[in-house]
C-alpha positions in Angstrom: 21.4 1.5 44.8 23.6 5.1 43.8 24.1 5.5 39.8 27.6 5.0 39.8 26.7 1.2 41.2 24.8 0.5 38.0 26.2 -1.5 35.4 25.4 1.0 32.9 28.3 1.4 30.3 27.7 4.1 28.3 27.9 1.9 24.8 25.6 -0.5 26.6 22.5 2.2 27.3 23.7 3.6 23.2 23.3 0.6 21.7 19.9 -0.4 23.9 18.5 2.6 22.6 19.4 2.4 18.9 18.1 -1.0 18.8 14.7 0.1 20.4 14.3 3.4 18.3 15.2 0.8 15.4 12.7 -1.6 16.1 9.7 1.0 16.8 10.2 1.9 13.0 10.2 -1.4 11.9 7.0 -1.6 13.4 5.7 1.7 11.5 7.1 0.5 8.1 5.7 -3.0 8.7 3.0 -1.5 9.9 1.4 -0.3 6.1 2.0 -3.6 4.7 -0.5 -4.9 7.7 -2.7 -2.7 6.9 -2.9 -3.1 2.9 -5.1 -6.1 2.9 -7.7 -4.4 5.1 -7.7 -0.5 3.8 -5.3 -0.2 0.7 -2.7 1.9 0.5 -2.6 5.4 -0.2 -1.9 9.1 1.2 -4.9 8.3 3.6 -2.9 5.5 5.0 0.5 6.7 5.7 -0.7 9.7 6.9 -2.5 8.1 9.6 0.2 5.4 10.3 3.0 8.4 10.5 0.6 10.8 12.6 -0.6 7.7 15.2 3.2 6.5 15.7 4.3 10.0 16.5 1.5 10.5 18.5 2.3 7.3 20.4 6.1 8.3 20.8 5.0 11.8 21.5 3.1 10.1 24.8 6.0 7.7 25.2 8.6 10.0 25.8 6.4 12.0 27.8 6.0 8.9 30.5 9.3 8.2 30.1 10.3 11.7 31.2 8.2 11.0 34.6 9.8 7.8 35.1 13.7 9.1 34.5 13.0 11.1 37.8 12.6 7.9 39.9 16.0 6.9 41.5 18.0 4.6 38.3 17.8 1.3 39.3 13.5 1.6 40.0 13.9 3.4 36.5 15.7 1.3 34.7 13.0 -1.8 36.0 9.8 0.3 35.1 11.5 0.5 31.2 12.4 -3.1 31.5 8.2 -4.2 32.2 7.2 -1.1 29.6 9.4 -2.9 26.7 8.0 -6.5 28.0 4.4 -4.0 27.7 6.3 -3.6 23.9 6.9 -7.2 22.9 3.4 -8.3 23.9 1.3 -5.8 22.0 4.0 -5.9 19.0 3.3 -10.0 19.2 -0.1 -9.4 18.8 -0.8 -6.8 16.6 -1.6 -8.8 14.1 -4.4 -10.6 16.2 -5.8 -7.3 17.2 -6.2 -6.9 13.5 -7.7 -9.3 12.2 -10.2 -8.9 15.3 -11.0 -5.5 14.8 -10.3 -5.0 10.9 -13.8 -6.8 10.0 -16.3 -5.0 12.3 -14.5 -1.5 11.9 -14.8 -2.0 8.5 -18.1 -3.0 8.7 -18.8 -0.5 11.2 -17.4 2.8 10.1 -18.7 3.9 6.5 -15.9 6.5 5.6 -13.1 4.6 4.4 -10.2 7.3 5.5 -12.0 7.0 9.0 -11.9 3.0 9.0 -8.1 3.7 8.3 -7.5 6.3 11.2 -9.7 3.9 13.5 -7.5 0.9 12.6 -4.1 2.4 13.0 -5.3 3.4 16.7 -6.3 0.3 17.6 -3.1 -1.8 16.6 -0.4 0.8 16.4 -0.6 3.3 19.3 0.4 1.2 22.1 3.3 -0.2 20.8 4.5 3.2 20.1 3.4 4.4 23.2 5.6 1.6 24.8 8.7 2.1 22.4 8.8 5.6 23.5 8.9 5.6 27.2 12.9 4.2 26.8 14.6 7.0 25.7 14.4 9.6 28.0 14.8 7.3 30.7 18.0 6.1 29.2 19.0 9.2 28.1 18.8 10.9 32.0 21.1 7.9 33.5 23.5 8.1 30.5 24.0 12.2 31.3 23.7 11.3 35.2 26.2 8.7 35.3 28.7 10.9 33.4 28.4 14.2 34.7 31.7 15.7 33.4 31.1 14.6 29.9 27.3 15.5 29.9 26.9 16.7 26.8 28.8 14.2 24.6 26.2 11.2 26.6 23.1 13.2 25.7 24.7 14.0 22.0 25.7 9.7 22.0 21.8 9.1 22.8 20.0 11.5 20.4 22.6 10.2 17.5 22.3 6.3 18.5 18.0 6.8 18.2 18.4 8.8 14.9 20.8 6.1 13.7 18.8 3.1 15.2 15.5 4.9 13.3 17.6 5.0 10.1 19.0 1.3 10.2 15.2 0.2 11.1 13.4 1.9 7.8 16.6 0.5 5.7 15.9 -2.7 7.3 12.2 -3.2 7.1 11.8 -2.0 3.7 15.3 -3.8 2.3 15.3 -6.6 4.2 12.2 -7.8 6.7 9.5 -7.3 4.1 10.4 -8.8 0.8 12.4 -11.5 2.2 10.6 -12.4 5.5 7.3 -11.3 5.5 5.2 -9.2 8.0 4.7 -11.9 10.4 8.4 -12.9 10.6 9.4 -9.5 11.2 7.3 -8.6 14.2 8.5 -12.2 15.7 11.8 -10.8 15.7 10.7 -7.4 16.8 9.4 -9.1 19.4 12.4 -11.1 20.4 14.5 -7.6 20.2 12.2 -6.3 22.7 12.4 -9.3 25.1 16.0 -9.3 24.9 16.5 -5.4 25.3 13.8 -5.6 28.5 16.0 -8.5 29.7 19.5 -6.3 29.6 17.6 -3.3 31.5 16.5 -5.6 34.6 19.9 -7.2 34.5 21.4 -3.8 34.9 18.9 -2.4 37.8 19.5 -6.3 39.5 18.6 -8.0 41.5 15.2 -8.5 40.2 12.2 -9.0 42.1 10.6 -11.9 41.5 12.1 -13.0 38.1 9.2 -15.5 37.2 6.5 -13.1 36.3 9.2 -11.0 33.6 9.5 -14.3 32.3 6.0 -15.6 32.3 5.0 -11.8 30.6 7.8 -12.6 27.9 6.7 -16.2 27.0 3.3 -14.4 26.6 4.7 -12.1 24.0 6.4 -15.2 22.2 3.2 -17.4 21.9 1.7 -14.1 20.5 4.3 -14.0 18.0 4.4 -18.2 18.1 0.1 -18.0 16.5 0.6 -14.7 14.1 3.3 -16.9 12.8 1.4 -19.7 11.9 -2.2 -19.2 12.0 -2.6 -15.7 10.1 -1.4 -16.2 7.1 -2.9 -13.6 4.8 -1.0 -13.4 1.6 -0.2 -16.4 -0.2 3.4 -14.1 -1.4 4.7 -10.6 0.4 6.6 -8.8 -2.8 8.3 -6.0 -2.3 5.2 -3.6 -2.9 1.9 -5.9 -2.3 0.7 -8.6 -0.3 0.0 -10.8 -2.9 -3.3 -13.3 -3.0 -4.9 -16.1 -5.4 -8.7 -16.9 -4.8 -9.8 -19.8 -6.4 -13.6 -18.3 -7.6 -14.0 -21.4 -9.6 -18.4 -22.9 -10.4 -16.8 -25.7 -11.8 -13.6 -27.4 -10.4 -12.6 -29.0 -13.6 -12.8 -25.1 -15.5 -10.7 -23.4 -12.7 -11.0 -19.8 -12.9 -9.1 -17.7 -9.9 -9.2 -14.2 -8.9 -5.9 -12.3 -8.0 -5.9 -10.0 -4.5 -3.3 -7.0 -4.3 -3.6 -5.6 -0.6 -7.3 -5.7 -0.4 -8.2 -5.1 -3.8 -9.4 -7.7 -6.6 -7.0 -6.7 -9.9 -8.0 -9.5 -12.3 -10.2 -12.7 -12.7 -8.9 -15.2 -15.5 -10.3 -18.5 -16.6 -7.6 -21.1 -17.7 -10.0 -22.6 -20.4 -11.5 -19.0 -21.3 -9.2 -16.9 -22.1 -11.1 -14.4 -24.2 -13.8 -14.1 -21.8 -13.2 -10.8 -19.3 -14.6 -11.2 -15.4 -15.1 -6.8 -14.8 -16.6 -4.1 -16.3 -13.4 -2.4 -17.4 -11.2 -4.9 -18.7 -14.3 -5.8 -21.1 -14.7 -2.5 -21.9 -10.9 -1.9 -22.9 -11.1 -4.5 -24.4 -14.0 -4.3 -27.2 -13.3 -0.6 -27.4 -9.6 -0.9 -28.0 -9.8 -3.8 -30.5 -12.9 -2.1 -32.1 -11.1 1.3 -32.9 -8.2 -0.7 -34.6 -10.7 -3.0 -36.6 -9.5 -5.9 -38.5 -5.2 -4.8 -39.2 -3.0 -5.9 -36.6 -2.0 -3.0 -33.8 1.1 -3.1 -31.1 0.2 -2.6 -27.3 1.9 -0.9 -24.2 0.0 -1.9 -21.3 0.2 -0.1 -17.6 0.5 -2.6 -15.0 0.4 -6.4 -15.4 -1.7 -8.2 -13.0 -3.3 -10.9 -14.3 -2.8 -10.2 -17.9 -6.3 -10.8 -18.6 -6.6 -8.3 -21.0 -2.5 -8.8 -23.0 -3.7 -12.7 -22.3 -6.7 -12.0 -24.1 -5.3 -10.3 -26.9 -2.1 -12.7 -27.6 -4.6 -15.6 -27.8 -6.4 -13.3 -30.3 -2.8 -12.6 -32.3 -4.1 -9.1 -32.4 0.2 -7.9 -32.4 3.2 -7.4 -30.4 1.9 -6.7 -27.1 4.4 -5.3 -24.3 3.9 -5.0 -20.7 4.8 -2.5 -17.9 5.0 -4.2 -14.1 6.7 -2.6 -11.7 6.5 -5.9 -9.7 8.3 -8.8 -10.8 6.4 -11.2 -8.2 3.2 -10.2 -9.8 4.5 -11.7 -13.0 5.7 -14.4 -11.2 2.2 -15.4 -9.6 0.6 -14.7 -13.1 2.8 -17.3 -14.7 2.5 -20.1 -12.1 -1.6 -19.6 -11.2 -3.4 -17.5 -14.2 -1.9 -19.7 -17.6 0.0 -16.6 -18.6 3.0 -17.5 -21.1 5.3 -15.2 -20.6 7.2 -15.3 -24.0 3.6 -13.9 -25.9 4.8 -10.6 -24.7 7.6 -8.6 -23.3 7.3 -7.8 -20.2 9.1 -4.6 -18.0 9.6 -5.0 -14.5 10.1 -1.5 -13.9 7.7 1.9 -13.5 5.3 2.1 -16.6 6.3 6.2 -17.0 9.6 5.8 -16.3 9.1 2.6 -19.1 7.5 4.5 -21.8 10.1 7.6 -21.2 13.3 5.6 -21.6 11.9 4.7 -24.8 11.8 7.8 -27.3 11.9 5.9 -30.5 8.7 3.9 -29.8 4.9 4.0 -30.9 1.9 2.1 -30.1 -1.4 1.6 -31.5 -3.1 1.3 -28.4 -1.8 2.2 -24.9 -3.7 0.8 -21.6 -3.9 2.4 -18.0 -4.6 0.9 -15.3 -3.9 3.5 -12.5 -7.2 3.6 -10.5 -7.9 1.3 -7.3 -10.4 2.8 -4.6 -8.9 5.4 -3.0 -5.4 4.5 -3.8 -4.2 6.5 -6.9 -0.5 6.9 -8.4 -0.6 10.7 -8.7 2.2 10.6 -11.3 0.3 8.3 -13.8 -3.1 11.6 -14.2 -0.8 14.3 -14.9 -0.8 16.7 -17.9 2.9 15.4 -17.8 2.6 11.6 -18.2 -0.7 11.9 -20.7 1.5 14.4 -23.0 4.1 11.4 -22.6 1.6 9.2 -23.6 0.3 11.0 -26.4 3.8 10.9 -28.0 4.4 7.0 -27.9 1.2 6.6 -29.8 0.7 6.5 -33.6 -1.4 9.2 -35.6 -4.5 7.1 -35.2 -3.2 5.6 -31.6 -5.6 5.4 -28.3 -5.2 5.8 -24.8 -7.4 3.9 -22.7 -7.4 3.7 -19.0 -10.1 3.3 -16.3 -11.2 5.8 -13.6 -13.2 4.6 -10.8 -15.3 7.5 -8.8 -18.7 8.2 -7.0 -21.6 9.4 -9.0 -22.3 11.6 -6.7 -19.6 14.3 -7.6 -17.4 12.9 -9.8 -14.7 15.1 -9.5 -11.8 12.7 -9.8 -13.7 11.6 -13.2 -13.6 15.5 -14.5 -10.1 16.2 -13.1 -8.6 13.4 -14.7 -10.8 13.6 -18.3 -9.9 17.8 -18.0 -6.3 17.1 -17.9 -6.9 14.2 -21.2 -8.5 17.5 -22.9 -5.3 19.3 -22.3 -3.6 17.1 -24.1 -5.6 15.0 -26.8 -8.3 16.5 -29.6 -10.8 13.8 -28.5 -12.1 12.3 -25.1 -14.4 9.9 -24.6 -16.2 8.6 -21.3 -17.2 5.0 -21.3 -19.7 3.2 -18.7 -22.2 0.7 -18.2 -25.9 1.5 -19.5 -27.4 1.6 -16.1 -28.8 3.9 -13.7 -26.0 4.9 -11.0 -26.0 3.7 -7.6 -25.9 6.2 -4.8 -23.2 5.6 -2.8 -21.6 3.0 -5.0 -18.2 3.9 -7.1 -19.1 3.3 -10.6 -16.6 1.8 -13.2 -15.3 4.3 -16.2 -13.4 3.8 -19.3 -11.2 6.9 -20.7 -10.7 7.0 -24.3 -8.4 9.5 -25.7 -6.8 9.9 -29.2 -6.7 12.2 -32.3 -10.6 11.4 -33.2 -13.6 10.1 -31.5 -14.6 6.3 -31.5 -16.2 5.0 -34.5 -19.0 3.4 -32.9 -21.1 4.8 -29.7 -22.1 1.4 -27.8 -20.8 -2.2 -27.6 -22.1 -5.0 -25.6 -19.4 -7.3 -23.8 -19.5 -10.3 -21.7 -18.1 -8.8 -18.2 -18.9 -11.9 -17.8 -22.0 -11.7 -18.4 -23.5 -9.5 -21.4 -23.5 -6.1 -20.8 -24.5 -3.0 -22.7 -22.0 0.0 -22.1 -21.8 3.7 -24.0 -20.4 6.7 -24.3 -21.4 9.9 -22.5 -22.7 12.5 -24.3 -20.4 15.3 -25.4 -22.7 18.3 -23.1 -22.6 16.0 -19.9 -19.1 15.8 -20.8 -18.5 19.4 -20.9 -20.7 20.1 -17.5 -18.8 17.9 -16.0 -15.7 19.6 -17.1 -17.3 22.9 -16.2 -19.2 22.3 -12.7 -15.8 22.3 -10.6 -14.6 23.5 -12.5 -12.5 20.8 -12.8 -8.6 21.0 -12.2 -6.1 20.1 -14.6 -3.7 17.6 -12.9 0.4 18.3 -12.9 3.1 17.0 -11.6 3.4 19.8 -8.9 -0.3 20.3 -8.4 -2.2 16.2 -8.2 -4.6 16.4 -5.4 -6.3 13.2 -7.0 -6.3 11.7 -3.2 -8.4 14.9 -2.0 -10.2 14.9 -4.9 -11.7 11.3 -4.2 -11.7 11.9 -0.4 -14.5 14.7 -0.7 -16.5 11.8 -2.2 -16.1 9.6 0.4 -16.4 12.7 2.7 -19.5 13.6 1.6 -18.1 17.2 1.2 
């Protein structure tokens, strides 16, 4: 079959190019949500995803360039088969992630390495297959319109870019928040199958048509398994994969844990609202109330989660409480599954920094920040500019409490945040458990910053078992700052991921 005999209108080639490009970008965006329950969402997660997907596209484009040198009909048939392979690998992506996730996380010590390996295992091949059609379709478009080859070439490049934009927008604003990961992948799988069928029809007659249908059926079957058997999240929101776990020792007295992506973000008991189930919430509870004494005090919480401390303080009647929780679905889950009465607080569904910045006239006695989660840290909540904003929103005797997670071997992230707080506040304390650190394990700290030090240096609190906590000596804190020397984090320079990654890689 010669080129002019192909049923390949330019508009159809442009449409296929746009659809395939858009679908590949949908998978790239979905990759972040898929990996989050296993390795969290951080700078390293997105760096790995973008690098692996682009590497896959590059290999696919190179491969497609070789395919494009074939006779047009053969090239279309070959590309149709490649798109069927893209459908199969996309349809089984969640299955493969479930199979590979456990062994990779158990066998690879470094979290960053595990992120890269999982990304390659699951998303490299779909990206390779999705990269093949572009050079093939572009070659056919240009060759069949020799008199207007420049326009054809421009149309194909534009179609790829427009498709990528549409795929990104649809994934972020429609598919993931409204349909979820599994349904989104199923849609992409169907799109790849339809595109493959269209290319095979362009190159008619198709030899042994039953075989492509068999492969397409395999892709559909994998998508069906994904939809019916591999639901990980209780709810997929715009921000998180939200999972609720029952951890009750006694079914008559329920206790539940909230997991956002792969990290626990709080545990609450229905019958004991004042009981803390983690070290950092126990420290925040005791230090905050201890510094305020018996008087009522106002509080601003950065992050809600299970609303454990806000719920405990509301139960104690400590005073007005405001919570900035960026994800309204987290709040809905807290109300539904964690016995939170929303009328006890003022809840703001917006970024905490924006919430503080947009209300300049309001002051609080206690501001609580829970910014850390493994290696996923919102950098804009650990900078000097943000801490200055916090200081300006505190009352004269107020205190800012925030948790920090770091590795005892280096403590570079803890040192940098402490140095940054010291550049803003006259008094900065580091609290932690009174027990020797364990090499290789993360340690939880709470920093207390204000105009004066805490009037006590040790506390005993249930976490949930009785645990003794203490403020580190000033001499240790000073050595921690000077050892680096620790950098002051700013909006222009906040390498918090690198400071933690140095611990992860041992250098």
